[in-house]
MIDOSE-1310 file (N, C-alpha, C; in nm, 2 decimals, decimal comma, always signed):
residues 185
maap	+0,08/-0,12/+0,00/+0,00/+0,00/+0,00/+0,09/+0,12/+0,00; +0,05/+0,22/-0,08/+0,13/+0,34/-0,09/+0,10/+0,43/+0,02; +0,20/+0,51/+0,06/+0,19/+0,60/+0,17/+0,10/+0,72/+0,13; +0,02/+0,77/+0,22/-0,07/+0,88/+0,18/+0,01/+1,00/+0,14
fvgv	-0,04/+1,08/+0,05/+0,02/+1,20/+0,00/+0,15/+1,19/-0,08; +0,18/+1,06/-0,12/+0,30/+1,04/-0,20/+0,28/+1,10/-0,33; +0,37/+1,18/-0,37/+0,36/+1,24/-0,51/+0,27/+1,37/-0,51; +0,21/+1,40/-0,39/+0,13/+1,52/-0,39/+0,21/+1,63/-0,32
sasp	+0,22/+1,74/-0,39/+0,30/+1,85/-0,33/+0,20/+1,96/-0,28; +0,23/+2,02/-0,17/+0,14/+2,12/-0,12/+0,17/+2,25/-0,20; +0,07/+2,33/-0,21/+0,08/+2,46/-0,28/+0,17/+2,55/-0,20; +0,23/+2,65/-0,26/+0,32/+2,74/-0,19/+0,24/+2,82/-0,08
vvva	+0,11/+2,84/-0,10/+0,03/+2,91/-0,01/+0,01/+2,83/+0,12; -0,02/+2,70/+0,10/-0,04/+2,61/+0,21/+0,09/+2,60/+0,29; +0,20/+2,59/+0,23/+0,33/+2,58/+0,29/+0,36/+2,71/+0,37; +0,33/+2,82/+0,31/+0,35/+2,95/+0,38/+0,26/+2,96/+0,51
vrvl	+0,14/+2,92/+0,50/+0,04/+2,93/+0,61/+0,09/+2,84/+0,72; +0,14/+2,72/+0,68/+0,19/+2,62/+0,79/+0,32/+2,68/+0,86; +0,40/+2,74/+0,78/+0,53/+2,80/+0,84/+0,49/+2,91/+0,93; +0,40/+3,00/+0,88/+0,36/+3,11/+0,97/+0,29/+3,07/+1,09
cggy	+0,20/+2,97/+1,08/+0,13/+2,92/+1,20/+0,23/+2,85/+1,30; +0,32/+2,78/+1,24/+0,43/+2,72/+1,33/+0,51/+2,82/+1,40; +0,55/+2,92/+1,33/+0,63/+3,03/+1,39/+0,55/+3,11/+1,49; +0,42/+3,13/+1,46/+0,34/+3,20/+1,56/+0,33/+3,12/+1,69
lfvv	+0,30/+2,99/+1,68/+0,29/+2,90/+1,79/+0,42/+2,89/+1,87; +0,53/+2,89/+1,80/+0,66/+2,89/+1,86/+0,69/+3,01/+1,95; +0,65/+3,13/+1,90/+0,67/+3,25/+1,97/+0,58/+3,25/+2,09; +0,45/+3,20/+2,08/+0,36/+3,20/+2,19/+0,42/+3,10/+2,30
achv	+0,47/+2,99/+2,26/+0,53/+2,90/+2,35/+0,65/+2,96/+2,43; +0,73/+3,04/+2,36/+0,84/+3,11/+2,42/+0,79/+3,21/+2,52; +0,69/+3,28/+2,49/+0,63/+3,38/+2,58/+0,57/+3,31/+2,71; +0,51/+3,20/+2,69/+0,46/+3,13/+2,80/+0,57/+3,08/+2,89
llvi	+0,68/+3,03/+2,83/+0,79/+2,99/+2,91/+0,85/+3,11/+2,99; +0,86/+3,23/+2,93/+0,91/+3,35/+3,00/+0,82/+3,38/+3,12; +0,69/+3,37/+3,10/+0,59/+3,40/+3,21/+0,62/+3,30/+3,32; +0,63/+3,18/+3,29/+0,66/+3,07/+3,39/+0,79/+3,10/+3,47
seav	+0,89/+3,14/+3,39/+1,02/+3,16/+3,46/+1,01/+3,29/+3,55; +0,94/+3,39/+3,51/+0,92/+3,51/+3,59/+0,84/+3,47/+3,72; +0,74/+3,39/+3,71/+0,66/+3,34/+3,82/+0,75/+3,27/+3,92; +0,84/+3,18/+3,87/+0,93/+3,11/+3,96/+1,03/+3,21/+4,03
rlrr	+1,08/+3,31/+3,95/+1,17/+3,41/+4,01/+1,10/+3,48/+4,12; +0,97/+3,52/+4,10/+0,89/+3,59/+4,20/+0,87/+3,51/+4,32; +0,84/+3,38/+4,30/+0,82/+3,29/+4,42/+0,95/+3,28/+4,50; +1,06/+3,27/+4,43/+1,19/+3,26/+4,50/+1,22/+3,39/+4,58
flsr	+1,19/+3,50/+4,51/+1,21/+3,63/+4,58/+1,13/+3,64/+4,71; +1,00/+3,61/+4,70/+0,91/+3,62/+4,81/+0,95/+3,52/+4,92; +1,01/+3,41/+4,89/+1,06/+3,32/+4,99/+1,17/+3,37/+5,07; +1,25/+3,47/+5,01/+1,36/+3,53/+5,08/+1,32/+3,65/+5,17
cvpa	+1,20/+3,70/+5,15/+1,15/+3,81/+5,23/+1,12/+3,77/+5,37; +1,13/+3,87/+5,46/+1,10/+3,84/+5,60/+0,98/+3,91/+5,65; +0,90/+3,86/+5,74/+0,78/+3,93/+5,79/+0,81/+4,06/+5,85; +0,73/+4,16/+5,83/+0,75/+4,29/+5,89/+0,73/+4,29/+6,04
ngrl	+0,78/+4,40/+6,10/+0,76/+4,41/+6,24/+0,61/+4,45/+6,27; +0,58/+4,44/+6,40/+0,44/+4,47/+6,44/+0,39/+4,61/+6,41; +0,47/+4,71/+6,42/+0,43/+4,85/+6,38/+0,38/+4,86/+6,24; +0,46/+4,80/+6,15/+0,43/+4,80/+6,00/+0,31/+4,72/+5,97
tqlv	+0,30/+4,61/+6,04/+0,18/+4,52/+6,02/+0,05/+4,59/+6,06; +0,06/+4,66/+6,18/-0,06/+4,73/+6,23/-0,10/+4,84/+6,13; +0,00/+4,91/+6,08/-0,02/+5,02/+5,99/-0,09/+4,97/+5,86; -0,04/+4,86/+5,81/-0,10/+4,80/+5,69/-0,24/+4,75/+5,72
tria	-0,26/+4,69/+5,83/-0,40/+4,65/+5,87/-0,49/+4,76/+5,87; -0,45/+4,87/+5,94/-0,54/+4,99/+5,95/-0,57/+5,05/+5,81; -0,47/+5,07/+5,73/-0,49/+5,13/+5,60/-0,57/+5,04/+5,51; -0,54/+4,91/+5,51/-0,61/+4,82/+5,42/-0,76/+4,82/+5,46
tqsg	-0,79/+4,82/+5,59/-0,93/+4,83/+5,63/-1,00/+4,96/+5,59; -0,93/+5,07/+5,61/-0,98/+5,20/+5,57/-1,00/+5,21/+5,42; -0,91/+5,14/+5,34/-0,92/+5,14/+5,20/-1,03/+5,05/+5,14; -1,09/+4,97/+5,23/-1,20/+4,89/+5,18/-1,16/+4,75/+5,13
lthv	-1,04/+4,71/+5,16/-1,00/+4,58/+5,12/-1,07/+4,48/+5,21; -1,12/+4,37/+5,14/-1,18/+4,27/+5,22/-1,09/+4,17/+5,29; -0,96/+4,17/+5,24/-0,86/+4,08/+5,29/-0,73/+4,17/+5,32; -0,68/+4,16/+5,44/-0,56/+4,24/+5,47/-0,44/+4,17/+5,42
pavv	-0,36/+4,23/+5,33/-0,24/+4,17/+5,28/-0,13/+4,15/+5,38; -0,06/+4,04/+5,36/+0,06/+4,02/+5,45/+0,16/+4,13/+5,41; +0,25/+4,17/+5,50/+0,35/+4,27/+5,47/+0,48/+4,21/+5,51; +0,57/+4,21/+5,41/+0,71/+4,15/+5,42/+0,81/+4,26/+5,38
vsee	+0,93/+4,23/+5,43/+1,04/+4,33/+5,40/+1,15/+4,26/+5,33; +1,21/+4,33/+5,23/+1,32/+4,27/+5,15/+1,44/+4,37/+5,14; +1,55/+4,31/+5,14/+1,68/+4,39/+5,12/+1,70/+4,40/+4,97; +1,63/+4,33/+4,88/+1,66/+4,32/+4,74/+1,59/+4,43/+4,65
ifgp	+1,50/+4,50/+4,71/+1,43/+4,60/+4,62/+1,45/+4,74/+4,67; +1,43/+4,84/+4,59/+1,45/+4,98/+4,62/+1,31/+5,05/+4,65; +1,21/+5,00/+4,59/+1,07/+5,06/+4,60/+0,97/+4,95/+4,65; +0,86/+5,00/+4,71/+0,76/+4,91/+4,76/+0,68/+4,85/+4,64
matg	+0,62/+4,73/+4,66/+0,54/+4,67/+4,56/+0,43/+4,58/+4,62; +0,32/+4,58/+4,55/+0,21/+4,48/+4,59/+0,22/+4,36/+4,49; +0,20/+4,25/+4,55/+0,21/+4,13/+4,47/+0,11/+4,02/+4,52; +0,09/+3,92/+4,43/+0,00/+3,81/+4,47/-0,14/+3,83/+4,42
llkt	-0,19/+3,73/+4,35/-0,33/+3,73/+4,30/-0,43/+3,68/+4,41; -0,39/+3,57/+4,47/-0,48/+3,51/+4,57/-0,42/+3,53/+4,71; -0,29/+3,52/+4,73/-0,23/+3,55/+4,86/-0,15/+3,68/+4,84; -0,22/+3,79/+4,87/-0,17/+3,92/+4,85/-0,06/+3,96/+4,95
rivi	+0,04/+4,03/+4,91/+0,14/+4,08/+4,99/+0,19/+4,22/+4,95; +0,23/+4,30/+5,05/+0,30/+4,42/+5,02/+0,44/+4,40/+5,06; +0,53/+4,43/+4,97/+0,68/+4,41/+5,00/+0,73/+4,55/+5,02; +0,80/+4,57/+5,13/+0,86/+4,70/+5,16/+1,01/+4,69/+5,16
pagm	+1,09/+4,78/+5,10/+1,23/+4,77/+5,11/+1,28/+4,78/+5,26; +1,38/+4,71/+5,30/+1,43/+4,70/+5,43/+1,45/+4,83/+5,51; +1,51/+4,93/+5,45/+1,54/+5,05/+5,52/+1,43/+5,16/+5,51; +1,33/+5,13/+5,43/+1,23/+5,24/+5,41/+1,15/+5,28/+5,54
pdql	+1,11/+5,19/+5,62/+1,03/+5,23/+5,74/+1,11/+5,33/+5,83; +1,24/+5,31/+5,83/+1,33/+5,40/+5,92/+1,35/+5,53/+5,85; +1,34/+5,54/+5,72/+1,37/+5,66/+5,65/+1,25/+5,76/+5,63; +1,13/+5,70/+5,64/+1,01/+5,78/+5,62/+0,94/+5,81/+5,75
terq	+0,87/+5,92/+5,75/+0,78/+5,95/+5,86/+0,66/+5,86/+5,86; +0,58/+5,86/+5,97/+0,46/+5,78/+5,98/+0,36/+5,82/+5,87; +0,35/+5,95/+5,84/+0,26/+6,00/+5,73/+0,31/+5,95/+5,60; +0,44/+5,95/+5,57/+0,49/+5,91/+5,44/+0,47/+5,76/+5,43
lefv	+0,49/+5,68/+5,53/+0,46/+5,54/+5,53/+0,31/+5,51/+5,50; +0,22/+5,60/+5,55/+0,08/+5,58/+5,52/+0,06/+5,60/+5,37; +0,13/+5,70/+5,31/+0,11/+5,73/+5,17/+0,16/+5,60/+5,09; +0,27/+5,55/+5,12/+0,33/+5,44/+5,05/+0,24/+5,32/+5,06
ighe	+0,19/+5,29/+5,18/+0,10/+5,17/+5,20/-0,03/+5,19/+5,14; -0,08/+5,32/+5,15/-0,21/+5,35/+5,08/-0,20/+5,33/+4,93; -0,09/+5,37/+4,87/-0,07/+5,35/+4,73/-0,07/+5,20/+4,69; +0,00/+5,12/+4,77/+0,00/+4,97/+4,74/-0,13/+4,91/+4,76
cshl	-0,20/+4,95/+4,87/-0,34/+4,90/+4,90/-0,43/+4,94/+4,78; -0,41/+5,05/+4,73/-0,50/+5,10/+4,61/-0,48/+5,00/+4,49; -0,35/+4,96/+4,47/-0,33/+4,86/+4,36/-0,41/+4,73/+4,39; -0,42/+4,69/+4,51/-0,49/+4,57/+4,55/-0,64/+4,59/+4,54
rnhd	-0,69/+4,70/+4,59/-0,83/+4,73/+4,58/-0,88/+4,74/+4,44; -0,80/+4,80/+4,35/-0,84/+4,81/+4,21/-0,82/+4,69/+4,12; -0,76/+4,58/+4,19/-0,74/+4,46/+4,11/-0,64/+4,48/+4,00; -0,54/+4,57/+4,02/-0,44/+4,59/+3,91/-0,36/+4,47/+3,87
lwws	-0,34/+4,38/+3,97/-0,26/+4,27/+3,94/-0,34/+4,17/+3,85; -0,46/+4,16/+3,87/-0,55/+4,07/+3,79/-0,56/+4,13/+3,65; -0,57/+4,26/+3,64/-0,57/+4,33/+3,50/-0,44/+4,31/+3,43; -0,33/+4,31/+3,51/-0,20/+4,29/+3,45/-0,19/+4,14/+3,39
vlig	-0,24/+4,05/+3,46/-0,24/+3,91/+3,41/-0,33/+3,90/+3,28; -0,44/+3,97/+3,28/-0,52/+3,97/+3,16/-0,45/+4,03/+3,04; -0,38/+4,14/+3,07/-0,31/+4,21/+2,96/-0,19/+4,12/+2,91; -0,13/+4,05/+3,01/-0,03/+3,95/+2,97/-0,08/+3,85/+2,87
ivri	-0,20/+3,80/+2,90/-0,26/+3,69/+2,82/-0,29/+3,75/+2,68; -0,34/+3,87/+2,68/-0,37/+3,94/+2,55/-0,24/+3,96/+2,47; -0,14/+4,00/+2,54/-0,01/+4,02/+2,48/+0,05/+3,90/+2,42; +0,04/+3,79/+2,49/+0,09/+3,66/+2,44/+0,01/+3,62/+2,31
glwp	-0,12/+3,63/+2,32/-0,20/+3,59/+2,20/-0,19/+3,68/+2,08; -0,17/+3,81/+2,11/-0,17/+3,91/+1,99/-0,03/+3,97/+1,98; +0,07/+3,89/+2,01/+0,21/+3,94/+2,00/+0,25/+4,00/+1,87; +0,20/+3,96/+1,76/+0,24/+4,03/+1,63/+0,20/+4,18/+1,62
hplv	+0,10/+4,22/+1,69/+0,04/+4,35/+1,68/+0,13/+4,45/+1,76; +0,19/+4,55/+1,69/+0,28/+4,64/+1,75/+0,23/+4,72/+1,87; +0,10/+4,75/+1,87/+0,04/+4,83/+1,98/+0,03/+4,75/+2,11; +0,02/+4,62/+2,09/+0,00/+4,53/+2,21/+0,13/+4,54/+2,30
wrlp	+0,24/+4,56/+2,24/+0,36/+4,57/+2,32/+0,37/+4,69/+2,41; +0,29/+4,80/+2,37/+0,28/+4,92/+2,46/+0,18/+4,91/+2,57; +0,09/+4,81/+2,56/-0,02/+4,80/+2,65/+0,03/+4,78/+2,80; +0,12/+4,69/+2,83/+0,16/+4,68/+2,97/+0,22/+4,80/+3,04
athr	+0,31/+4,87/+2,96/+0,36/+4,99/+3,02/+0,26/+5,10/+3,04; +0,17/+5,11/+2,94/+0,06/+5,21/+2,95/-0,03/+5,18/+3,07; -0,06/+5,05/+3,09/-0,14/+5,01/+3,20/-0,08/+5,04/+3,33; +0,05/+5,01/+3,34/+0,12/+5,03/+3,47/+0,12/+5,18/+3,50
lacd	+0,14/+5,27/+3,40/+0,14/+5,41/+3,42/+0,01/+5,46/+3,47; -0,10/+5,41/+3,40/-0,23/+5,45/+3,44/-0,27/+5,41/+3,58; -0,23/+5,29/+3,62/-0,25/+5,23/+3,75/-0,18/+5,32/+3,86; -0,05/+5,35/+3,83/+0,03/+5,42/+3,93/-0,03/+5,57/+3,94
lrcd	-0,07/+5,63/+3,84/-0,13/+5,76/+3,85/-0,26/+5,76/+3,93; -0,34/+5,66/+3,91/-0,47/+5,65/+3,98/-0,44/+5,62/+4,13; -0,34/+5,53/+4,16/-0,30/+5,50/+4,30/-0,24/+5,61/+4,37; -0,16/+5,69/+4,29/-0,10/+5,81/+4,35/-0,21/+5,91/+4,39
aaaa	-0,31/+5,93/+4,31/-0,42/+6,02/+4,34/-0,50/+5,97/+4,46; -0,52/+5,84/+4,47/-0,59/+5,78/+4,58/-0,51/+5,79/+4,71; -0,38/+5,77/+4,70/-0,30/+5,77/+4,82/-0,28/+5,92/+4,87; -0,27/+6,01/+4,78/-0,24/+6,15/+4,82/-0,36/+6,21/+4,88
gqds	-0,48/+6,18/+4,83/-0,60/+6,25/+4,88/-0,59/+6,40/+4,87; -0,61/+6,47/+4,98/-0,60/+6,61/+4,98/-0,46/+6,66/+5,00; -0,37/+6,57/+5,04/-0,23/+6,61/+5,07/-0,13/+6,59/+4,95; -0,17/+6,64/+4,84/-0,09/+6,62/+4,72/+0,05/+6,68/+4,73
sdyg	+0,06/+6,79/+4,80/+0,20/+6,86/+4,82/+0,29/+6,77/+4,90; +0,23/+6,72/+5,02/+0,31/+6,63/+5,10/+0,35/+6,50/+5,03; +0,25/+6,45/+4,95/+0,27/+6,32/+4,87/+0,38/+6,34/+4,77; +0,38/+6,46/+4,70/+0,48/+6,49/+4,60/+0,62/+6,50/+4,66
tmla	+0,63/+6,56/+4,78/+0,75/+6,57/+4,85/+0,81/+6,44/+4,89; +0,72/+6,35/+4,93/+0,76/+6,21/+4,97/+0,81/+6,14/+4,85; +0,74/+6,15/+4,73/+0,79/+6,09/+4,61/+0,93/+6,14/+4,57; +0,95/+6,27/+4,58/+1,08/+6,32/+4,54/+1,18/+6,27/+4,63
qmal	+1,15/+6,26/+4,76/+1,25/+6,21/+4,86/+1,28/+6,07/+4,83; +1,18/+5,99/+4,80/+1,21/+5,85/+4,76/+1,29/+5,83/+4,64; +1,26/+5,92/+4,54/+1,34/+5,92/+4,41/+1,49/+5,95/+4,44; +1,51/+6,05/+4,52/+1,65/+6,08/+4,55/+1,72/+5,97/+4,63
tisa	+1,65/+5,91/+4,72/+1,71/+5,80/+4,80/+1,74/+5,68/+4,71; +1,65/+5,65/+4,62/+1,67/+5,53/+4,52/+1,78/+5,57/+4,43; +1,79/+5,69/+4,37/+1,89/+5,72/+4,28/+2,03/+5,72/+4,34; +2,04/+5,74/+4,47/+2,17/+5,75/+4,54/+2,22/+5,61/+4,56
k	+2,14/+5,50/+4,55/+2,19/+5,37/+4,57/+2,25/+5,31/+4,45
């Protein structure tokens, strides 16, 4: 019995479509592997963080409750970062740089924690995941590559406004102080 398709050649259009589809799926697989490696790096980073002291934990609890969060995030401290960050989709955490609580006043710490709690309240991390999925699926489109940076900027501006409230001058001073501290490192 003869093998199927023996002597049958595919048209150039079919070959081109197969090559393009194969290339597209290869790039999608590479993006998925990058996301997995970033998740592993984040998990390892979080495992090296240490729980914050009672004062910082109480401050986060108070601000998270005032912010309307239904779940108070854990607060951890890290020597590896220069700026605070909110992380976790299901098990949320606020990561604070190790020296920051000593460098800022109580009001400035409230600004920082309020900003991070605003990210959690607005579900910015979930939206980032959705944008990541869209970016993986639509990677050939040039505007999709701008989407994550634009989203981060919009989220930070909204969180800055929420954290500053009526004290925009004090908040701006704190941001400038943090920028100078980070640039000095």
